[in-house]
N, C-alpha and C positions, 0 to 999 in steps of 0.2 A: 419156262422151267429151267433155261439155261442162267437165267438172272438170279433166280432162287439159290441155286447151287452155287454160283461163284460168289454173290453176296454174302451167304451164309459162312462160306470158308474163309473169305476175307475178314468178316467180323469174327469168328474165332480166333484167328491166328492176330488179329489187332487186340484182343482181350487178354490172350495167354500170357503176354510178358508181365501182366498187372498182377499175376498169382504170385505169392509168395514161396517160389520154389525154387531150387537152385540147379535142378538137372539141366543139362545142355539143351533139351528140346525145349524147355520153356524160355530159356534166355537167347535161344538163338534168333527168336522172332523181333528182339529189339534191334537186331542190327538193320533189318529191311523196311523200317517205319516209311523212308522215302518211296521205296518201291510200291509199297502198299497201298499208300495214298495215289499214286500214279494208277494202279490198277482198280482201285476203289471210284476214283473220279471216270476213269474210261468205262469202268461196268456201268455206273449210275448214268452217264451221259448216254450210252448206247441204250440202257433201258427206256429212256424218255424219248429216243428217237426211232426205235423198234418195236416196242413192244406195243401191242394193241390193246389187250386187255387187262387194264390195271384192278386186280383183285386187291383186297383189302391187305391180304398178304405181302403183295409187292408193292404196295405202298408203305406198308411199315417197315419193310426191308431197304425201301429208298430213303425213308425218314433217318432209320437207323445208321445207313451207310454215310447219309451227309452229316450227321451228327459224330459220326467216327472220324470223318476226314478233319473236320472241324477240330476235333481233339487232336489229331495228330499234327495239325499245322501249329496249334496253340504250344505244343510241346518243342517245335524247333523252328518257329517263326523269326527269333532271332539271329538264326543262322542264315541269313541273307543279306545282299549288298545293300538293299534299301533300308535296312534296319540303321538307325543312327548311333554312333559311337563317338567317344570323346577322341578324335583326332589330333592330338597336343602337336604342336610344332617344336623343333628344337629351339633351343635358347641357350645362352651363356652358362645356364646352371645344370644343362643337360649333360649327360655323356655322349661321347661319339657313338655313330652307328656302330652296333654290334650284329654280325650275320652269323647263322648256324645253319648247318645242314644235320638232318636225322634221317636215316634210312635203315630199314630193314632189308638186308641185302640178300636174303634167302640163302643159309648154309649150303645148298647143293650147287649154288650159283658159282660158276667158273670166270664168270666175265669180270675178273678183277681190274682189268686196265680201263673197261670202261666206267667204273667208280671212281678210279684214280683220275681218269682224265675229267670226269664230273667237279671232282675237288679242285683241279687245276683250273677249271673253265670258270668257276664261281667264286674260288679262294676264300672260303668264309674262314671268320676268325676261329670257329669250334666247329667240329662235326663229329656225329655219333652214329656208329655201325651197332645194328642188333642182329643175331643170328651168325654172328663172325667167329669162326673157330680158328684153329691154328693155322689151317691154310689161309685164311683170310687175314690173319696175323703176319705171318710172313709177306704176302702181298701188300700188305698197308705199310710195311717197313719202307718202303720208297719214300714215305712222307715225314718220316722222322725228323730230319734236319729243318724241314718246313713249319713243322709242327712239334716243338722241343717238350712240351708238357702233354703225357698220356696217360692212360689208365688202361691196362690190355688185361682182359678177362676173356682167353680162348677156350672156350666150352664147345663138346661136340655133340650137346644135348639140346641144340637150336637155341640156347638162352646164352650164349657167348655174346659179350658186349665190348667195344673198344671206343674210347673216348680220347679225341686229339684236339688240342688247343695251341694257339698262337698267344693268346694271353696269360699272363701268368698265373698259374695253378698254386696258390698257398698253402693248401691242404687238401686232403681228400679222404674218403672213406667209402669202402665197399659194404654194404648192407646186404645180409640174407635175413629177411624178416619172417617169412612163413616156412622156407625151405632152403637146404643147404647147397642147393643146385640152381637157386633162382636168385641172380644179383640184382642189385640195382646200385647206383652211383651217386654220390653226393661229392661235389667238388666245389671248394671256394676259389673263386677267381676274381683277379684284380686286374681291371683294365688300363691302358697305356695312359689314361686321363685320371687315374686314381679313383676310379668307382670299384666298388665291391659287390659282387652278388654271388648267390649261390646257383649251381646248376644241379637239378637232379636227373637222371636218366632212369627209365623205367620198362620192363618188358614183362608184364604177367602173362601166365598161361592162358589159353582161350577155352571155355567151355565148347567142346565139341565131339562128335562121336569117334575122332581120330585122335583125341590128345585127353583133355581132362573131363571126366564124367560130368562134372558140374562146375559151378563158378565160384565155388569157396576159395580156392587157392589165389584165384584172379583178384577177388574182392577183399580179401585179407590183405594181400599185398598192396592195391591199390590205397585201402586206407590206412596200412602202416605208414606208407610213404606219406599220405596226407597229415598223419599226425607230427611226423616228423619235420615236415615243411613248417608247421604251426608252431612246433618248439622251436625251429630255427630262428624266427623273427627277423629275418633278414630279407632285403630285397631278393627274389627267387625266381627262377622260371624252371618249368618241368617238361620235358618232351620224352618222346618214346611211342612205342606200338602199344597203345594201351589195351589192345585185343577187346575194346569196348567202345561204345557210342557215347556222345556228350549228353544225350538225352536218357540214357540208363539211370536206373535208381542208384546204382554204385558209382557212378560217374558225378552224379549230381551230390552223394554224399562226399566223395572226393574233394569236389570244389566246396562245399560247405565246411567240411572240416579243416581244409588248407587255408579257407579263405583267401582263395585265388581267384583269378577270372579266366573264363575261355578265350583263348586266342580266336577261335573261329567266330565268335558275335561278330556280326555286320559285315562277314567278310566272304560267306558261303559255307556251303558244307566241306569242300575240300576232300573229297572222297579219294582214298589212298590206296584200297585194297578192293579188289583184285585187279591188276593190270590188264588181265587177259580177257575179263568178261565185263563190258562196260554197263550192263542192266542190273550186274550184281556186284555193284562197286559201292564200297562202304567206308566211311570218316573213322578210322579207328587208329589212325597215327594222330596223337592229341597233343595240344600244347595248352598249358596252363601258366600264369604269371601272377605276382603280387601288382599291387595298384601302384606302385612307383613304377614299374615297366610298361612302357609303350610302344605296341607293336606298329611297324611301319607297312609291313609286307608278310603275307603269310599265304605260301600256294605249294603246290606240287610241281616237281621238276620231270624231265623227261626219264624216259625208263632206263634201268641199268640191267635189264633182264631178270629183274626180282619180281616176286607176284606182288610187291608194294612199290609204288612210286616214293621217291625220297620228298621230304618235306624241307621247304627252304623258309627260312624267317629272318628278318631285320627288325631290330628293336632298339630302343634308347633308354636310360635312366634318367629319371627326375624325381628326387626324393624331395621336392620343396613344393609340391603340388597335390592337392586332394581329388583332383577331377574325376578320378575313377573310383571313388569310394563308395559311388552308389552303387556298383556293379557288384560289390561284395556281398554275398549272403552268408549268414551263421547259421549253424545248427539249433533245432529246437531242443527244448530241454530232453524230450524222450528220444531224439535221435542220437545223443550221446551214448547211451546205453547200446542202441542198435549197432553203431559204430565198432563198440568194443565187443560184441558178439561177434560180429562178422569176423573181426580180427582173430579171434580165439578160434573160430571155426575154421579159418583158414590154416593156421597153425595145426590144429587137430586133424585136419584133412590129409596133410603131409605125413603126419605121425602114423597115422590109421592107414595109410598106403604102403608104409613100410614093412607093416605086421605081415 
């Protein structure tokens, strides 16, 4: 009986994210795909070892559980270190290595010095903070001389954002695609060896019982940024707290719309949230990039007393090769309309909430 109850429940929550519904209850199960697979495998193996009477219903549930595990693994098998990727080496036509740290610092976190020390330790060329309010802005001011280029958006709604760069920022723009209190950053960067690229920073709201009732704003924001990246037609890297996982439908649409590559492919899940609960840890701080950017390293760093681990990345630019073009996926014809519908729904959702 225990196997019937547990396996049925796990099959239900495996199926729920496939429903075309945006309420947080249906979207939240997308995050736990790894945990669901572990629980399903544990349940399945336990049933084979413990159950004595294999009735027809138990056999059916075992078969369905096995199929479910295979479907899950297919959706994220690329996110492991055994999956082969194009690890291109530096050459005389490549840029020098560029290092970036992206961190959701948690607005209520007062351990400012711990984050500043992290920046001093790794000395990235660029760093990005999210959930950084005016108090964080004041604390980060000690880095102004070291990082002469910055964009400071100190908000108290947990969507503040601060961008710092040692590399020259030739121009920048702060976008508010779906809401006037939800910023994203677009910065044009010129490296010391005269390579140019665009950096996008993003932090849309999550669907959850304590924040947004549904995923419309998040998905609308993500796909608005994706369209902007595509229109940009330049070497691009996008980092941030996506409040989404790479295998979710909206993330796949983001990747196809922007025609970018998921930086996690071949490098592992790199789960960044939550720092305190190891089994409930999800890879929601994501990195995508165009085919002329080659990621050398992508990992989490030590805790800064936030609920997110910082993300550390190193990459270089090589515009003279097409080695990664086979990793680019594009939208199907019918998906173009879906993308536009999602963006409109995200904008309308915020408008409806103001009434």
